[in-house]
N, C-alpha and C positions, 0 to 999 in steps of 0.2 A: 509741271512737265507738259501737261496738255496745252497750256497757254503758249509755251515755247514751240511746240509742234505746230500749232495753228499759225503762229507768226512765221515760222519757216515755210509753211505751205503757202502763205500769202506772198512771201518774198519770191518764191519760185514762180508763182502765177504771175506776179508783177514783172519779173524778168522775162518770162515767155511772151507776155503781151507787149512789153517794150521792144523786145527783139524783133517782133513782127510788124508793129504798127508805128513806132516812133519815127523811124527813118522816112516813111511815107508821109507822116504828119508834118515833119519839118519841110519836106519838099512841097507839100500842099500849101503850107503857110508861107513859102518862098522866103526862108531866112537865108539871104544871099551872103550876109556877113558872118554867118556861123562857121566856126572852125571845121575843117574837113573831117577831123576825127569824130566830130559829133554826129556825122552822117552815117557812121559805122553802126551796123546792127548790134554789135556788142556794147557800144556806148548806150544805145537805146535800151538794151536789157538792163544795164546798171541804173539808168535813170528810172525805168519802170519799177525796178525792185525797190529803189529808195523812196519813190512816191508812195507805193502801197505799204512799205514798212512804216512810214510816218503816219499813214492813215490807220494802221492797226491800233494805235493808241485810242482811237475813238470807238471802234466797233469790235475789237477782239474780245472784250468781256462778254458782250452780248452773244457773240458767236460761240464762245466756250460754254456759256450757260445753256444755249440751245443744244449743243452736243451732249452735255451732261444730262439734260432732260430726256433726250432721245435714248441715251445709254440706260438710264433708269427704267424707261418704259420697256426696253428690250429685255432687261434682266428680270423684270417682274412678270413678263409674258410667259405662258407655258411653252414648253419646247415644241409640242405638237402644233401650236399656233404658228410659231416661227417657221417650222419645217414645211408645213403645207402652204403657208403664205409665200415662202421663198420658192417652193416648187412652182406655184402658180405664176410668180413673177418671172422665173426663168422661161416657162412655156410662153408667156406673153411676149418676152423679148425675142425669143426665137421666131415666133410668128411675125413680129414686127420686122425682124431682119429679112425674112423671106419675102415680105411684101415690099421692102425697100429695094431689093435687087432689080426687079423690072423697072421701078421708077428711076433708078440710077442709069439704067440702059437707055432711057428715053433721051437723056441729055438736056432736058429742059431745066434751067436753073431753079425755078420756083419748086417744081415737082421733085427734083433730086436733092434739094437742100432742106426746105422747110417742112414739106409734107412728111418725110421720114422721121423728123424730130417729133412732130406731133403724134404720128402713129406709134412710135416707140414709147413715148410717155403715156399715151392713152392705153395701149395694150398691156404695158407693164403694170400700170395701176389696176386695170381690170383683171389681169391674171392674178395679182396679189390678193385682191378682194375676193375673187371666186375661190381661190385656194384656202384663204382664211375662213370664210364663212361656210364653206362646204367641208371643213376638216372632219366633222363628226361623221358625215355620211361616207366620205372617202376612207376614213380610218376604219369604220365598222365594216364597210363592204370589202376592203382589202383584207382585213383579218379573217372574215368569213370565207372569202374566196381562197385564201392561202390554206386555211385549215381543210376545206373541202378538197382542194387539189391534192394536198399531201395525203389525206386519208384515201382518196381514190387511187393514188399511185401505190400505196401500201396494199390495197385490197386486190388490185388486178395487175399492177405493174405496167399499165399502159398510159396512165395519166389522162383519163377522159376529160374533155373540155368542161370547165365549170359551168359554162353557159347552158349546157344541156342538162344540168342538174338543178337549175334554179327552181324548177317546179317541185322539187322534193323538200324545199324549205318551208317549214310550218311555224308561223309566228303566233305564240300564245298570248292572249289578252288576259287581263286580270280576272274577269268573270269566269272564264273557263278553268283557270287554275284553282280558284276558290271552290268551284262546283265539284271538282275532284274526279269526275268520271273520265277525264282525259288520261289519268293513270291506268284505269282499267282497260281503256281502249288500246293504249300503248302496250300493255301486258299481253293482250290477245294477239298482237301483231298486225292488226288492221290498219295501223297508222305507220307508214314507212318514212324514210328520209331523215332529215335533221330537224330537231325542235329548236327554234330560235326564241330565247327569252330576253327581251330588251331590258336594259338596265333601268329605264324609267318605269317599267312595269314592276320591277323589284322594289323600286323606291315607293311606288304607290301601295304595294303590299305591306311594306314596312310601316308606312303611315297608318294603314288600317289596323295592323297588328298592335301599334302603340296607341290606338284610340282609347279615350276614356269610356266610351260606350262598350259595355260587356259583349253585346252581340257582334259589333264590328270587330272587336279585338279577337274574338274566337274565330271569326271568319278569316281574318288576316293570318292568324297562326295556322289555321287549317291549310290555307294556301301555301304557306311556307313549308309545311310538312309534306304536302303533295309534291312540291318542287324537289324537295330533298329525296323523296322516294323515287321520283322519276330519274333523277340524276345518278343516284347511287345503286338502285336496285333493279332498274329495268334495262333491257338490252336495246337501247336506242340512243343515238347521238344527240347530245344537248350542247348548244353553244350560247354563250352570253354576248349579246350585242351591246358593246360599251358606248356606242355613239348616242347622240341626243340631237334633237331639233329645237334649239333654243328659241327660235322665232315662233314656235307653235306651243300653245299652252295646254290644250286638251290631250290626254293620253290616247283617246280613240283616234284623234287626227294624226298623232304621231305614228300610231300603228299603221294607218292607211298609207302615210308617207313612206314609212319603212318598207312596206310591202311593194310599193311602186319602185323603190330604189333597188331592192335585191331581187325583185321578181318572185316573191314567195306568196304563200297562202296565209290568210288570217284565220286562225282557229278561235271560234267564239261560241257563246250561247246567248249573246246579247242581240235581241231582235233589231234594235235601232242601228247598232254597228253593222249588222248584216245588210240592212238597207243602204247605209252610207257606202259600204264597199261595192254593192251592186251598182249604185249610181256613178261611182268613180272608176268603174271598170277593174276593180281589184278582186282577185279570186278569193273566195271565202269558204271555209268549212264550218258549218253550224252543227254543234253537238246535238242540239234538239232535233234537227232534221234527221240525223243518224238514228237517234233514239226512236223517233216516230217511224222510221223506215223498218226497224227491226221489231216493232210491236206487232202482236198478232193482228191479222187483218180481220176487221169486223164489217160485215155486209148488212144492209137493211134487210129486215125479215128474220135475222138470227135471234135466238133466245139466249138469255144468260141470267144467272142468279146474282142479285146485288143486295146490298143493305143500304137503305136510304138513311142518311145521317143528319141532314139538315134541309131546310126549305130553300128554294131557289129565288132568283130575282123577280120572276114573273109570278102571277097569282096561281096558287095551287101546284106550283112546281116543287119537286124534291131533287136533292142532289146526292149522288152516290159516287164512289171511286173504285176503280179497278186496283189490283195489286201494284201495278206499275205507276199509279198516280193519275191515270186518265180519268177526267171528269165525265160523269154520265148525268145528263139532265133528264129527269123522269117527269113527263107530263102527268098531271093529276097525281103526283106522288107525295104531296104534302101530308096526306092522311096516313101514309105508311112510314113516317119518320121513326127510326129505331127498329124497323122490322126488315126481315129478309124476304124478298119477293122475287118472282120471276118477271122479267121484262122482255119486250120485243123491240129490237133496234129499228128505228124509223129513218134516221139519217146520220151521217158522220161528217164532221167538219174538221179538216186537217190543215194547219198552217205551220210556219216556222216557229210561232209562239207556243205550239202544242196541238193536241188533238182533243176534240170534244165530241161525245156521242149523245145523241138524242134518242130517247126510248119512251115507251109507255107500258104500264102494267099489263101483264098477260091476262089477268082477271078482267080488266076493262075491255080487252079485245074480245074475250069470250062473251062478255055481256052484250057486245054489239052484234 
């Protein structure tokens, strides 16, 4: 059936070409002895159709094979790939048509004939490639925007513009999910907006939860439990971003790319990811910065009671910890390991990686 359709199409094309060009070709070749009926365009159409019909016996099979290969490729391709590729192709052709209008108005044969053909082919191909390769970003961004728009309309009935709410999108990375403190922060109401959980983060959590290493497996399962708690028990909107960036391998790089696409905040406690976001101009919320901000302020000269539990890196140093996990480096504290002593704070070092307090024994201060 396909072969017959191809042959019919070729016959029609041959008839159209013969109708237009064969009379002019006979006149150009100056066939003075040719019958008058041969100069008719309809005779040319018949001649062109017969010529191409005979030629079909040589290349019809190849043409049919090419069509079947193209058909199999389209059938195997996902629907989203075809949809976004076609949308990109249509946009490219529309832009090419708009560009061709002023070129036709100039009336210059080269510009009005050949340039529009090239522009149409180039922009059509470019539009298809952009739509096909950016399908994940477009699909995820469209889904999130639609959900946010519908929820906004339900909440106030006015349909606030989604662009004004992009800053309320919080993208969770793997480390902050496993950490678990994000659930407590959401429960207190200090984190507003919508939490975005990318599908590639869920896949990484699943790999960690399926690890043969017991520690990694427990961390992965804890992360999944935290997500389940956030989604089902806490009064905060949670959205799953189903797109992916196949050209990017690292999950952290995908998070940065996603934050740029949807204009959201990356929520993390990873010091290195924090630095990468700062360098690339992406807004970031670091849980460690929040934890440090709400810790009790300790000033140099204050006294506190601590228990020295181990020796430090430097000579004669001891290390103690506060209840919130803050490390206290006690100068000359090695001799007090295992003892409860009073210390005087000498300095405080605070960074995104945590806070460290330097102190010295009060007894040593009295001796001086």
